[in-house]
N, C-alpha and C positions, 0 to 999 in steps of 0.2 A: 737459476734463470742468470741471476745478478746477486751482487752485494755488495755492501754499503761499509768501507772502513773509516772508522770516527777518530782523529786524529787532533790533540792540540800542542802547539808549538813543535810540531814536528814529531811528536810523540805518537804510535798507535795507540787508542783506548780499546776499542771492540770492532769486531767485525761482524757483521750484520747480514744473515741472509734470508733474501727476498723471497719468502713461499707464499705468503698470504695473498689476498686480493686488495685488502687495506694493511697498511703498516704506518701506527702514526709515531709524529715525533714529538717530544715537548719536555719540559721541567716534573710534570707530573708524575709519580711514581706508576700509575695504570698504562701508560705508552707503552707501544713495545720497544722502541728506542728512548731511553730516559737521559738524557742531558741533565744534570743537576747546576745550573748556571743562572743568575738572573739575569743577564742578556736574554735567556730563554725562556720562550712565552708555556703557560701550563700547557697548552696544546698550540705547538708552535704551526705544524707543517705533519703531510699525509700523505705517502706512497701511494698512488692505486695503481696494480697490475690488470693491465687489457693483453690478453693474449700473451704476445711473448714483450710487448711494450711495459712501460714503468715509466707513469707521470708523477710530478712530485706539485703536489699545490700548498701554496702558503695559506695558513690559516686565521689570516688577520692579525697577523704575531705583531708584537709594537715593532720589533727592530727588523721583522724585513726577514726573507731568505734570498739569499742571491746565489746564484751559478756562473762559475766564472767569472767572479767580481760583477755581474748584472743581477741587480733584483728585480725577481719574478711576481706570478701570480700563481702561474700555472704552465706547466712545459713538460716536454718528452724528455727525460733521461738518455743522453747516450754515452758508449763506453769510454771511460776517462774524466767525465765532467765531477768538477768539484764543489759541492754545495756548502757555504759558508753560513753556519747559525751561531751569532754572536763571534765568539774568538775558537769556534770550533771549525775543522772541514770535514766534509765527508766525501769520500771519492766514491763512485759508483764506477763499479768493476764487471764485466759482462765475461759470464764463462764460455764463449762461444765454443757451440760446436758439442757442448753435452748434454743440454737440455731441451734445446730449440733450433729450428733450421729455420734460415733466411727468407723472408716471403720469396716465393715463387710468384715469378711474374710472368703474364700470359700475354705476349703480343700477337695481333694476327701476321700469318704469313712468316712466322719465325719460329724455330723448336726450343724453348725456354733450355736452359742448361739447366735447372732443377727438375725436367722431366726425362734426362738420360737414362738408357734403358740400366746403367749399373746402378742407379737409384733402386731399382725394385728387389734388387740381392743385399740393399746394405743390413738386414738384419740375420746375414748369416745363412750357413746350410740348410735349420729348420726354415726359411721363408719365414716372411711376415704376417702375425697375426692379422693385419688390418691394410688396407690399400684404398689408394683412392686411383679409381681410373679415368680417363680425361675421354668424355665421348665426341667433343665437336673440337671445331677449329683448326689450326695446324698440331698441336700435338696430341690430337686425336688417338686413342689409342694406347697411350702410353700411362704407364702404373708406376706410383707413388709409394711406397712403404711407408707406413706410419710407426716409425719406428723411436720418434724422438716423444718428450711430456707434451710437448706444446707444434703445432705444424699450421704455419699461415699460407693462406693462398688468396690470390686475386692481383688486383694491380694495385698499388699503391698509390694514395691521392685519389683515387677514383669507386675503389671498393675493395674491402679486406675483411675477411673472417678467417679464424682459428679453430682449428680442430685439438682438442685438449683431452689427451688420455689420463682416465682415470680407474680405478680399481672397480668401479659400477660398469667401467665402457666408456664409448667416446663421446665427447659432447661438443657440440655446435654453435660458435657463437661469432655475432658481427664485432668487429674491430672499427671499422671505421669508413664512410663513406653515406651519404644522404640516402640511397635505395638499399633499403637490407635485404639481403640475398634471402633464397627462398631452399626448402626443401620439399622434393615432390609436389612442386608447383605451388605452394603456401610459405609466402613472406612470413619469414622469422619474426615470434611474437617476443616480447623478454629479453634476458640476459642470453640463456643458451637453450638448446633442445638435447635433447639425446639422440644419438644416431642407432639405424638398425641397418643389417644387412641387407644392400639392393636399396637404399634411399640415395633418390637422384638430387644433389645439391648445384644450384644453379647461382654464378656471381659474377658479375663484371662481363657478361656474355655467355661465359664458359660453362656446361653441362659436364659435372664428375659425380661416379657413381661411390658409394661407398659401401667397399668390400670386407666383410668381415668374416675370416675363416675359421 
């Protein structure tokens, strides 16, 4: 999904792929990203992955965490952001188009480009193993292949959820929004729920059926 490129005085020291829900950064050796420098706190910051998004949170470090020169407490990272910890610069890069899809935006009266018919054939000649089919609204009848590791659906700023492909199957999770999405009419409880063939998802007023072939 994304990676961090750690550099000091313009020299790249390490590259770290963000693959876990939580990635810790600090001076102590048990951190996922160890920066052995006295300007860096023992437990300096943590990166949290929520769906396709990565947030960084400062853990009340002595010298603070900066993004593009501005002190932050918690912030969503975007492509090419530079995180500064002590004298170290950490650039966040998104490997776009390989592991996740951009959020599918659903607007009444408009057919979202994410629901273009071509998307259904994205998995190649064999066809996708799982799809979501839109049941109502302007995009009713559209099918979207779940070919990515994480596919986000919904309306940014209103209600967004993610469907994650795991070895054991597909999981549905709430990403943002005051109201939780529902599966088969039951609001989502907890972090995520496994999806089964035929499940009906509802979020931001749109109903979608999960079909696992």
